[in-house]
C-alpha positions as CSV (number, residue, x, y, z in Angstrom):
1,M,0.0,0.0,0.0
2,K,1.2,3.5,-0.9
3,I,0.3,6.5,1.2
4,L,1.1,10.2,0.6
5,I,1.1,12.6,3.6
6,D,0.8,16.2,2.7
7,N,1.5,19.0,5.2
8,G,3.0,21.8,3.1
9,G,6.4,22.0,4.7
10,P,8.9,20.2,2.3
11,Q,11.8,22.3,3.7
12,F,11.2,20.9,7.3
13,S,12.1,24.4,8.5
14,N,9.1,24.8,10.7
15,L,9.0,22.7,13.9
16,G,5.3,23.0,14.3
17,D,4.6,21.5,10.9
18,L,7.3,18.9,11.5
19,A,5.6,17.9,14.7
20,L,2.3,17.4,12.8
21,L,4.0,15.3,10.2
22,V,5.8,13.1,12.8
23,S,2.5,12.6,14.6
24,I,0.5,11.4,11.6
25,Y,3.4,9.4,10.1
26,S,3.8,7.5,13.4
27,A,0.1,6.8,13.6
28,L,-0.1,5.5,10.0
29,K,3.0,3.4,10.4
30,A,1.6,1.9,13.6
31,E,-1.6,1.0,11.8
32,W,0.0,-0.3,8.6
33,P,3.6,-1.2,9.4
34,D,4.4,-2.5,5.9
35,A,2.9,0.4,3.9
36,E,5.2,2.7,1.9
37,I,4.7,6.2,3.2
38,F,5.7,9.3,1.0
39,T,5.9,13.0,1.8
40,F,7.2,16.0,0.0
41,A,10.8,16.8,0.7
42,E,13.2,19.3,-1.0
43,K,16.2,17.5,0.4
44,P,15.7,13.7,0.7
45,E,18.7,13.5,3.1
46,R,16.9,15.9,5.5
47,L,13.8,13.7,5.4
48,E,15.8,10.7,6.4
49,E,17.0,12.7,9.5
50,V,13.6,13.8,10.7
51,L,11.4,10.9,9.5
52,P,13.4,7.7,9.1
53,G,11.7,5.3,6.7
54,A,9.6,7.8,4.9
55,K,10.1,8.2,1.1
56,P,10.6,11.6,-0.5
57,V,8.6,13.1,-3.3
58,S,10.0,16.2,-5.1
59,P,7.8,19.3,-4.5
60,Y,8.9,20.8,-7.8
61,G,6.8,18.5,-10.0
62,R,3.7,19.1,-7.9
63,S,4.3,22.8,-8.1
64,R,4.4,22.9,-11.9
65,W,1.5,20.4,-12.2
66,S,-0.6,22.4,-9.8
67,G,0.2,25.7,-11.5
68,I,-1.4,24.4,-14.8
69,L,-4.4,23.0,-13.0
70,A,-5.0,26.3,-11.2
71,L,-6.2,27.8,-14.4
72,G,-9.3,25.6,-14.0
73,W,-10.0,27.0,-10.6
74,L,-9.5,30.5,-11.8
75,A,-12.2,30.1,-14.4
76,E,-14.5,28.3,-12.0
77,S,-14.2,31.1,-9.4
78,Y,-15.4,33.7,-11.8
79,S,-18.3,31.7,-13.2
80,P,-19.9,28.7,-11.5
81,L,-21.3,27.7,-15.0
82,L,-17.7,26.8,-15.9
83,S,-17.3,24.3,-13.0
84,G,-17.9,21.2,-15.1
85,S,-15.6,22.3,-17.9
86,A,-12.9,23.4,-15.4
87,R,-13.0,20.0,-13.6
88,L,-12.7,18.2,-16.9
89,F,-9.7,20.4,-17.8
90,R,-8.0,19.6,-14.6
91,N,-8.4,15.9,-15.1
92,L,-7.4,15.9,-18.8
93,V,-4.2,17.8,-18.5
94,S,-2.9,15.1,-16.0
95,G,-3.4,12.3,-18.6
96,P,-0.2,10.8,-20.2
97,P,-0.5,12.5,-23.7
98,I,-1.1,16.0,-22.5
99,S,1.1,15.9,-19.5
100,R,4.1,14.9,-21.6
101,L,3.4,17.8,-24.0
102,I,3.3,20.2,-21.1
103,D,6.7,18.9,-20.0
104,L,8.1,19.8,-23.5
105,A,7.1,23.5,-23.0
106,P,9.6,26.0,-21.6
107,G,9.8,25.8,-17.8
108,N,11.1,28.2,-15.2
109,G,14.7,27.7,-16.0
110,Q,15.2,24.7,-13.9
111,S,16.0,21.3,-15.3
112,H,13.5,18.8,-13.8
113,E,13.0,16.4,-16.7
114,L,9.4,15.3,-17.2
115,E,8.5,16.6,-13.8
116,F,4.8,17.2,-14.7
117,A,4.1,13.8,-16.2
118,R,6.2,12.0,-13.6
119,F,4.2,13.5,-10.7
120,A,0.9,12.7,-12.4
121,R,2.0,9.0,-12.8
122,F,3.1,9.0,-9.2
123,L,-0.4,10.1,-8.1
124,D,-2.0,7.3,-10.2
125,D,-0.2,4.7,-8.1
126,L,-1.4,5.9,-4.6
127,D,-3.9,4.1,-2.3
128,L,-4.4,6.8,0.4
129,Y,-3.8,10.5,0.7
130,V,-3.6,12.2,4.1
131,W,-3.5,15.9,5.1
132,A,-1.4,16.3,8.3
133,G,-2.7,19.5,9.9
134,G,-1.2,22.9,9.2
135,G,-2.7,26.3,8.6
136,Y,-2.2,26.5,4.8
137,L,-5.8,26.6,3.7
138,A,-5.8,30.3,4.1
139,D,-5.4,33.5,2.0
140,H,-1.8,34.0,2.9
141,F,-0.9,30.6,1.4
142,G,-3.0,30.7,-1.7
143,S,-0.5,28.8,-3.9
144,L,0.0,26.0,-1.4
145,A,-3.7,25.8,-0.7
146,T,-4.4,25.4,-4.4
147,Q,-1.8,22.6,-4.6
148,F,-3.5,20.7,-1.7
149,A,-6.9,21.2,-3.5
150,N,-5.6,20.0,-6.9
151,T,-3.9,17.0,-5.5
152,L,-7.0,16.0,-3.5
153,E,-9.5,16.5,-6.4
154,Y,-7.3,14.5,-8.9
155,L,-6.8,11.6,-6.5
156,A,-10.6,11.6,-5.7
157,S,-11.3,11.3,-9.4
158,R,-9.2,8.1,-9.4
159,G,-11.1,6.7,-6.4
160,V,-8.3,7.2,-3.9
161,Q,-9.3,7.4,-0.2
162,S,-8.3,10.5,1.8
163,A,-8.6,12.0,5.3
164,A,-7.4,15.1,7.2
165,F,-6.1,15.4,10.8
166,G,-5.8,18.5,13.0
167,L,-6.6,20.8,10.1
168,G,-6.9,24.6,10.3
169,I,-9.0,26.5,7.8
170,G,-9.2,30.2,7.0
171,P,-9.3,33.1,6.9
172,L,-10.5,32.6,3.3
173,D,-11.6,35.8,1.6
174,R,-9.9,35.4,-1.8
175,R,-12.5,34.0,-4.1
176,R,-10.4,31.7,-6.2
177,I,-8.6,30.1,-3.2
178,A,-11.9,29.6,-1.3
179,A,-13.5,28.0,-4.4
180,A,-10.6,25.6,-4.7
181,V,-10.5,24.6,-1.0
182,K,-14.2,24.3,-0.7
183,G,-14.6,22.3,-3.9
184,S,-11.8,19.8,-3.2
185,M,-12.5,19.3,0.5
186,Q,-15.9,17.7,-0.4
187,N,-13.8,14.7,-1.4
188,L,-12.2,14.1,2.1
189,S,-13.8,11.1,3.8
190,L,-13.3,12.4,7.3
191,I,-11.9,15.7,8.6
192,G,-10.3,16.3,12.0
193,L,-10.1,20.0,12.9
194,R,-7.9,21.8,15.3
195,D,-10.6,24.3,16.5
196,R,-14.2,25.3,16.3
197,F,-13.7,28.3,13.9
198,S,-12.6,25.9,11.2
199,G,-15.7,23.8,11.9
200,Q,-17.9,26.9,11.5
201,L,-16.6,27.5,8.0
202,L,-17.4,23.9,7.0
203,E,-20.9,24.4,8.4
204,E,-21.2,27.5,6.2
205,W,-20.2,25.4,3.3
206,S,-23.0,22.9,4.2
207,F,-20.6,20.0,4.9
208,P,-22.4,17.1,6.7
209,E,-21.9,17.2,10.4
210,G,-20.8,13.6,10.5
211,K,-17.9,14.3,8.2
212,F,-15.8,16.5,10.5
213,C,-15.1,17.0,14.2
214,V,-12.9,19.1,16.4
215,T,-10.0,17.2,17.8
216,G,-7.3,19.8,18.6
217,D,-3.9,20.2,17.2
218,E,-1.9,17.1,16.3
219,A,1.2,18.4,18.0
220,I,-0.4,18.3,21.5
221,P,0.5,14.7,22.3
222,L,4.2,15.2,21.6
223,A,4.4,18.3,23.7
224,F,2.3,16.8,26.5
225,S,4.5,13.7,26.7
226,N,7.5,16.1,27.4
227,R,5.8,18.1,30.1
228,P,7.9,18.9,33.2
229,S,7.0,17.4,36.6
230,K,6.8,21.0,38.0
231,I,6.4,24.5,36.6
232,G,9.5,26.2,35.3
233,Q,10.7,29.7,36.2
234,N,12.0,31.2,32.9
235,L,10.3,33.6,30.5
236,G,10.0,32.2,26.9
237,I,10.0,34.3,23.8
238,S,8.9,33.2,20.2
239,L,8.6,35.9,17.6
240,R,7.8,35.7,13.9
241,A,9.1,38.3,11.4
242,T,7.2,37.6,8.2
243,Y,4.7,39.2,6.0
244,Y,1.7,37.4,7.6
245,S,2.6,38.1,11.2
246,G,2.0,41.9,11.0
247,L,4.9,42.7,13.3
248,T,7.4,45.4,12.6
249,E,10.7,46.5,14.1
250,T,8.8,48.9,16.3
251,H,6.9,46.1,17.9
252,F,10.1,44.0,18.4
253,D,11.7,47.1,20.1
254,R,8.7,47.3,22.4
255,V,8.7,43.6,23.2
256,S,12.4,44.0,24.0
257,R,11.7,46.7,26.5
258,V,9.0,44.7,28.2
259,V,11.1,41.5,28.6
260,R,14.2,43.5,29.7
261,V,12.2,45.1,32.6
262,F,10.3,42.0,33.5
263,C,13.3,39.7,33.6
264,S,15.2,42.2,35.7
265,E,12.2,42.5,38.2
266,Q,11.7,38.7,38.4
267,N,15.4,37.9,38.3
268,T,14.7,35.3,35.6
269,C,16.2,34.3,32.2
270,L,14.8,34.8,28.7
271,V,14.5,31.5,26.8
272,S,14.4,31.4,23.0
273,I,11.6,29.2,21.5
274,P,12.1,29.2,17.7
275,I,9.4,27.4,15.6
276,A,10.6,28.5,12.2
277,R,14.3,28.6,11.5
278,Q,14.3,32.4,11.0
279,D,12.8,32.8,14.5
280,L,16.3,32.1,16.0
281,A,17.5,35.5,14.9
282,T,14.3,37.3,15.7
283,N,14.2,36.0,19.2
284,R,17.9,36.9,19.6
285,S,17.1,40.5,18.5
286,V,14.9,41.2,21.6
287,G,17.6,40.2,24.0
288,S,20.2,42.6,25.5
289,S,23.4,42.6,27.6
290,E,21.2,43.2,30.7
291,I,19.5,39.8,30.6
292,S,20.5,36.3,29.9
293,L,19.1,34.7,26.7
294,I,19.1,30.9,26.7
295,E,19.2,29.8,23.0
296,T,18.7,26.3,21.6
297,E,19.5,23.9,18.7
298,F,16.8,23.9,16.1
299,T,15.2,20.6,16.8
300,I,11.8,19.6,18.2
301,E,13.5,17.9,21.2
302,A,15.7,20.9,22.1
303,V,12.9,23.5,21.7
304,L,10.5,21.4,23.9
305,E,13.2,21.3,26.5
306,N,13.4,25.1,26.5
307,V,9.6,25.4,26.7
308,A,9.5,23.0,29.7
309,S,11.8,25.4,31.6
310,C,9.3,28.3,31.3
311,R,6.6,29.6,33.6
312,T,5.2,31.9,30.9
313,V,5.8,32.2,27.1
314,I,5.3,35.4,25.0
315,T,4.6,34.3,21.5
316,A,3.6,35.5,18.1
317,S,4.0,31.9,16.7
318,Y,1.0,29.6,16.9
319,H,2.9,26.3,17.7
320,A,5.0,27.9,20.4
321,A,1.6,28.5,22.1
322,V,0.5,24.9,21.4
323,F,3.7,23.4,22.8
324,A,3.6,25.7,25.9
325,L,-0.1,25.1,26.7
326,S,0.2,21.4,26.2
327,M,2.9,21.4,28.9
328,G,0.9,23.5,31.3
329,V,2.9,26.6,30.7
330,S,1.2,30.0,30.7
331,V,1.0,32.0,27.4
332,V,0.7,35.5,26.2
333,A,0.0,35.6,22.4
334,I,0.5,38.5,20.2
335,A,-1.9,38.7,17.2
336,A,-1.5,41.5,14.6
337,T,-3.3,39.9,11.6
338,D,-6.7,38.2,11.1
339,Y,-4.7,35.0,10.3
340,Y,-3.1,34.9,13.8
341,R,-6.2,36.4,15.6
342,Q,-8.3,33.4,14.3
343,K,-5.6,30.8,15.1
344,F,-5.0,32.1,18.6
345,A,-8.8,32.5,19.3
346,G,-9.4,28.9,18.2
347,L,-6.5,27.7,20.4
348,K,-7.7,29.7,23.4
349,E,-11.1,28.1,23.2
350,Q,-9.6,24.7,23.0
351,F,-7.7,25.4,26.2
352,G,-10.7,26.8,28.1
353,G,-9.9,30.4,27.7
354,L,-6.8,30.0,29.9
355,F,-4.3,32.3,28.2
356,E,-4.0,35.9,27.1
357,I,-4.2,37.3,23.6
358,L,-3.0,40.8,22.7
359,P,-4.9,41.6,19.5
360,F,-3.9,44.9,17.8
361,D,-3.4,46.6,14.4
362,A,-1.4,49.4,13.0
363,S,-3.6,52.1,14.6
364,I,-2.6,51.2,18.1
365,E,0.1,53.4,19.5
366,P,3.4,51.7,20.3
367,E,3.2,52.9,23.9
368,I,-0.3,51.3,24.3
369,F,1.1,48.1,22.8
370,E,4.0,48.0,25.3
371,Q,1.8,48.8,28.3
372,S,-0.8,46.2,27.4
373,L,1.8,43.5,26.8
374,A,3.6,44.2,30.1
375,T,0.3,44.0,32.0
376,L,-0.7,40.7,30.3
377,V,2.7,39.2,31.0
378,R,2.5,40.1,34.7
379,H,-1.0,38.5,34.9
380,A,0.1,35.3,33.1
381,W,3.1,35.0,35.3
382,R,1.1,35.5,38.5
383,D,-1.6,33.0,37.5
384,A,0.7,30.3,36.0
385,S,0.6,27.9,38.9
386,D,-3.1,28.0,39.3
387,R,-3.7,27.5,35.6
388,R,-1.3,24.7,35.0
389,P,-3.6,21.8,36.2
390,A,-6.5,22.9,34.0
391,L,-4.2,23.4,31.0
392,L,-2.9,19.9,31.3
393,E,-6.4,18.5,31.7
394,R,-7.5,20.3,28.5
395,A,-4.5,18.9,26.7
396,E,-5.4,15.4,27.8
397,A,-9.0,15.8,26.6
398,Q,-7.8,16.9,23.1
399,I,-5.4,14.0,23.0
400,A,-8.3,11.6,23.8
401,A,-10.4,13.2,21.1
402,G,-7.6,12.9,18.6
403,L,-7.1,9.2,19.3
404,A,-10.8,8.5,19.0
405,F,-10.9,10.3,15.7
406,R,-7.9,8.3,14.4
407,E,-9.5,5.0,15.2
408,R,-12.7,6.2,13.4
409,V,-10.6,7.1,10.4
410,F,-8.7,3.8,10.4
411,A,-11.9,1.8,10.8
412,H,-13.4,3.6,7.9
413,L,-10.4,3.0,5.7
414,R,-10.0,-0.7,6.6
415,G,-13.2,-1.4,4.7
416,R,-12.3,0.6,1.7
417,L,-8.7,-0.4,1.1
418,P,-9.0,-4.2,0.6
419,H,-6.9,-4.4,-2.5
420,A,-4.0,-2.4,-1.0
421,L,-4.2,-4.4,2.2
422,E,-4.2,-7.7,0.3
423,Q,-1.0,-6.5,-1.4
424,I,0.6,-5.9,2.0
425,G,-0.5,-9.2,3.4
426,G,0.6,-11.1,0.3
427,E,4.0,-9.7,-0.1
428,T,6.3,-12.2,1.5
429,G,9.6,-13.8,0.6
430,T,11.2,-13.3,-2.8
431,G,8.1,-11.6,-4.2
432,A,8.2,-9.0,-1.6
433,D,11.9,-8.3,-2.2
434,E,11.2,-7.9,-5.9
435,T,8.3,-5.6,-5.3
436,A,10.4,-3.5,-3.0
437,R,13.2,-3.2,-5.6
438,Q,10.6,-2.1,-8.2
439,R,9.1,0.5,-5.9
440,D,12.5,1.8,-4.8
441,G,13.3,2.4,-8.5
442,E,10.0,4.2,-9.0
443,T,10.6,6.4,-6.0
444,A,14.0,7.5,-7.2
445,K,12.4,8.9,-10.3
446,V,9.7,10.9,-8.5
């Protein structure tokens, strides 16, 4: 049996996305130990480091393939009357004759021989397609959301089973992206969501209630299993300097002033909690010679160890909050865009409202931002011990919901993958070795 896990992070440069991928990969491997499991990877050697046993798929072929298919979604978003023709176009261009012709057309200057046709052939050989969480079905990630949509729709047209775990959806205000996501998600058999806001969007789209449920984030079990026996006494920092965070140098300067004063008053250390690789430098920028900054290696294990040493974490990164709350650590979240306001609001509800969110926009004066942040940090620090038991209880409840949903998905799939499961059961001895050699050869070409 061949399974493709898709979570949108082929660079493995975001530890939150990586935690989601590890979680789902482990669950699938435990359910079907002999299955071949693929995921997108820019560097196959990096995949072997973070997910031993998984097989790499080049993201370049999918990117070009999806770029062509996106023309169909563009037409459909402007006129629903074109939906049938657009869907037919998306299916036809992936067929062998047309896909090979597309590969002969001028590319983007890179040499990826027959990447379009090769990726389409790879999809034709899959038995199961899985979405492993992430927040990519949103306006800020339109290209990637469309790639997810195109892959799902094409596989569904071939009768391939699919499911999603711990998925976040929205905000989706761009018409073409919303049309692609809505249209393709109808093909998912079952959908696990990280929060209620994602569920509200599916309700607006008239998805059947029995098709989806809120389970929480798939990274919670990993963080919870690394929780400390007692509360830490450091202040954590996790900042994101990117176009979708809404934070500027002015905000970073104000955060720096708050943590400098606070760490001095509490005689505590500042701890770096990077989720994306670029966060390492951003977190470092708010430190100063007056306070001690504890840095870390960029691995899930090292970052979780830093989180475990904290009493409170200031974060503009979603998964830093997930890691901290799942360990019973108090959180103050900074949300400057609709994207982060929705993510943090959904997470806050999942954890019983037991953390602080500082929502703001460009109209708020820097002095007000600084004063508000300082107040929230003091409150979070003060209440950290009292909130810890309830946070851990909420984490456990979400873990239980996630496990129940997984079993529901696997039970559903067991009755719909008989051919693939028969192949696994029948591959023994020399035949199995030959099949493995053939598959390894095919994978090297993907």
